C-alpha positions in Angstrom: 83.0 127.2 132.0 81.1 128.1 128.3 82.3 125.2 125.5 81.1 128.6 122.8 81.3 126.8 119.2 79.0 129.7 117.8 79.8 129.7 114.4 82.4 127.3 114.0 82.7 125.1 111.3 82.4 121.2 111.9 82.6 118.3 109.8 81.4 115.0 111.0 81.6 111.7 109.0 79.3 108.8 108.9 76.9 111.6 110.3 73.3 110.2 108.6 72.6 107.5 111.7 73.2 106.8 114.9 76.5 107.9 116.9 77.7 110.8 114.0 73.9 112.3 114.3 73.4 112.3 117.7 77.7 114.4 117.3 75.5 116.5 114.2 73.1 117.2 116.2 74.9 117.7 119.5 77.5 120.7 117.6 74.9 121.8 115.7 72.4 122.7 119.6 76.0 124.5 120.5 75.7 127.2 117.7 78.6 125.2 115.8 78.1 124.7 111.8 77.8 121.1 110.8 79.3 119.7 107.7 77.6 115.9 107.7 79.1 113.6 105.3 77.9 109.7 104.3 76.9 108.0 102.1 73.6 109.2 100.0 69.6 108.5 101.8 66.9 109.7 102.6 69.3 110.3 106.6 71.2 112.4 105.1 69.4 114.6 103.4 67.4 115.4 106.5 70.2 117.4 108.1 71.4 120.9 107.7 74.4 121.2 105.7 74.8 117.2 104.0 77.5 116.1 102.0 77.2 112.8 99.9 80.7 112.0 101.0 82.5 107.7 100.7 85.8 108.1 103.0 86.7 104.9 100.9 87.6 107.1 97.8 90.1 109.2 98.1 88.8 111.9 95.0 85.4 112.0 96.9 87.1 113.0 99.9 89.4 115.3 98.3 86.2 117.3 96.5 83.8 117.0 99.4 86.3 118.9 101.3 87.2 121.7 99.0 83.5 121.8 98.9 82.9 122.5 102.2 86.0 124.8 102.4 84.4 126.7 99.4 81.0 127.4 100.6 82.0 127.9 104.3 85.4 129.0 104.7 87.1 127.1 107.0 87.1 123.8 108.5 87.1 124.5 112.7 87.1 120.9 113.4 87.1 116.8 112.1 85.0 114.7 113.6 86.2 111.1 111.7 83.7 108.9 113.3 83.2 106.8 109.9 83.8 103.3 110.4 81.8 99.2 109.9 82.3 96.4 111.9 83.7 93.3 110.6 83.9 89.9 112.7 85.6 87.0 112.4 88.1 84.6 113.7 91.5 84.9 112.1 91.7 82.1 110.4 89.0 82.1 109.2 87.3 86.0 108.5 87.4 86.7 104.1 90.7 89.2 102.5 87.5 91.3 101.3 87.1 91.9 104.8 89.5 92.8 106.6 90.9 94.1 103.5 87.9 96.8 103.4 87.7 97.2 107.0 91.2 98.8 106.9 89.7 100.7 103.7 87.4 102.6 105.7 88.4 102.4 109.5 91.7 103.8 108.7 92.3 104.8 105.2 88.6 107.7 105.3 90.7 108.6 109.3 93.5 108.8 106.8 92.4 110.2 103.7 90.5 113.4 105.9 93.1 113.9 107.3 95.0 114.2 104.7 92.5 116.5 103.1 91.8 118.8 105.7 95.1 118.9 107.6 96.4 122.3 104.8 93.2 124.2 105.3 93.8 124.3 109.4 97.8 124.8 108.5 96.6 128.1 106.8 94.2 129.1 109.6 96.9 128.7 112.2 94.8 126.3 114.2 92.2 123.4 114.2 90.9 119.9 115.8 90.7 116.7 114.4 89.3 114.1 116.5 89.4 110.2 115.6 86.4 107.1 116.5 88.9 104.6 118.0 87.3 102.0 120.4 87.3 100.3 123.3 88.6 97.5 121.2 92.2 99.0 120.7 92.1 98.7 124.2 90.9 95.2 125.2 90.4 93.6 122.6 87.0 90.2 122.0 88.2 86.9 120.1 86.9 87.9 116.8 87.4 90.9 116.3 90.7 90.5 114.9 90.6 93.3 112.0 88.1 96.0 113.8 90.3 95.9 116.7 93.7 95.8 115.0 92.2 99.3 112.2 91.0 100.7 115.8 94.7 100.8 117.3 96.3 101.8 114.3 93.6 104.8 114.1 95.3 105.4 117.9 98.8 105.9 116.9 97.6 107.7 113.6 96.3 110.0 115.9 99.2 110.4 117.5 101.8 110.9 114.4 99.2 113.5 113.9 99.0 115.3 117.1 103.2 115.2 116.0 103.1 116.7 112.9 99.7 119.3 113.1 100.9 120.5 116.3 103.2 124.3 115.0 100.2 125.1 113.5 98.2 125.2 116.9 95.5 121.6 115.6 95.5 119.0 118.3 94.6 115.5 117.0 93.0 113.3 119.2 91.3 109.3 119.6 88.0 108.9 121.5 87.3 105.5 122.9 83.8 104.5 123.1 82.9 101.3 124.7 79.4 99.9 125.0 76.3 102.0 123.4 73.8 100.4 121.6 73.1 101.3 118.3 71.1 99.1 114.8 74.7 97.7 114.3 75.6 96.5 117.6 71.6 95.3 119.0 72.9 95.5 122.8 69.8 96.7 124.0 68.1 93.7 122.4 70.3 90.8 124.0 68.4 88.9 125.7 68.2 90.1 129.6 71.4 87.6 130.7 73.6 88.4 128.0 73.1 92.4 127.8 73.6 91.1 132.3 76.9 89.2 131.6 78.0 92.4 129.7 77.5 95.1 131.7 78.8 92.9 134.8 82.4 95.0 132.9 81.1 98.7 133.5 82.3 100.6 136.6 79.4 102.2 135.7 76.6 99.6 135.1 74.6 100.8 132.0 75.4 101.7 128.5 76.8 104.1 126.9 74.5 106.6 125.0 75.1 108.8 121.9 75.4 112.0 124.6 77.9 110.9 126.2 80.2 110.7 123.3 79.1 113.7 121.3 79.6 115.3 124.9 83.0 114.6 125.0 83.5 115.9 121.5 82.4 118.4 122.1 84.9 119.7 124.8 87.5 118.7 123.0 86.3 120.6 120.0 86.1 123.8 122.4 88.9 126.1 123.9 88.4 124.1 127.2 91.0 121.7 125.5 93.4 123.5 123.8 96.1 122.0 125.5 95.1 118.6 124.9 96.9 116.1 122.1 98.0 112.5 121.1 95.3 111.9 123.9 92.7 108.8 123.5 90.2 109.2 125.9 88.0 106.4 127.2 84.8 106.8 127.5 83.1 103.5 128.1 81.7 103.7 131.5 85.3 102.5 132.8 85.1 99.0 131.5 87.7 97.0 133.2 88.7 99.8 135.3 89.2 96.9 137.6 88.8 93.2 136.9 85.2 92.2 138.7 84.1 95.9 138.8 80.2 94.7 139.5 81.5 92.9 143.0 81.4 96.3 143.8 77.6 96.7 142.7 77.2 93.2 144.4 78.2 95.0 148.4 76.3 97.9 147.7 73.7 96.3 147.4 74.1 94.0 150.3 75.1 96.5 152.5 71.5 98.3 151.5 69.7 95.5 152.9 
C-alpha cells in the first residue's frame, strides 16, 4: 500500500520544533507541500514554507490561511499540533495560566478549523487532524487545565467530523503518550523515574516524534478515507492493562 501525498498542501501548526517539526519533515519526505506555522523564530525560518502565525489570535489565523490558499491554491490537510502545557493543582493554578492553556490548546484548534473549513468545503475534500493527548483519556494529578483542554479537543473533533462529513472532510484526533521533548524532559529524568514511567507502557520504550508523524501521514492519505470522528491512541499501549510491566517480568524470568 502506497500512501501517496505528492503535491498535497498540508498546514502544520507549531511546526518549528519538537513533534511539529518531525511532522513537517515527514510530510515533506512524502512529497507534500507543507505550510509551517509557528511564532517567529530562526527555527521556523529554516523550514521550506514558513508562516508566522499566533493561533491565539483570530485575525492572524484568518490572514495566514488566506495567504496559504492564495499561494498554493488549496489546503488538503490541516494538522493542529500547536499547544502548551499547564501544570498546577486546581486550587493553586492561576486563572491566567488556565485561560492561556485553553486559548491555545482549544481556541487555536477552533480558529484554525474555522478558517480552513470553508476552503475544504469549496474543494469537496480535506483532512483535519487535531492533537489531543493521552491526558484526555487518563489525566494526571496537577494536569487539570491541560487534560481538560485536550478532552475538549476530542469533543470538538467529533462535532467537526459530523458537520464536515457532507463535504468529504474527515476530522480525527490523536493522543500521543510519553514522547521525550525539551518541554517534558522525560529522557533527562533519573533512571528510577524513567523506569517507573516506562512500566506503564505495553511497548516499554519512549515514543518518538516519528511514531506520531507516520500516523498522521496515514490519516491524511486515501487509505484512511473512511476514518473520521476518531481519537487514535499513539501511546505505546499505556495502561492498556493495569500492570503492563508484569509481562516484561515474566518474559525476563522465562528467558533465564
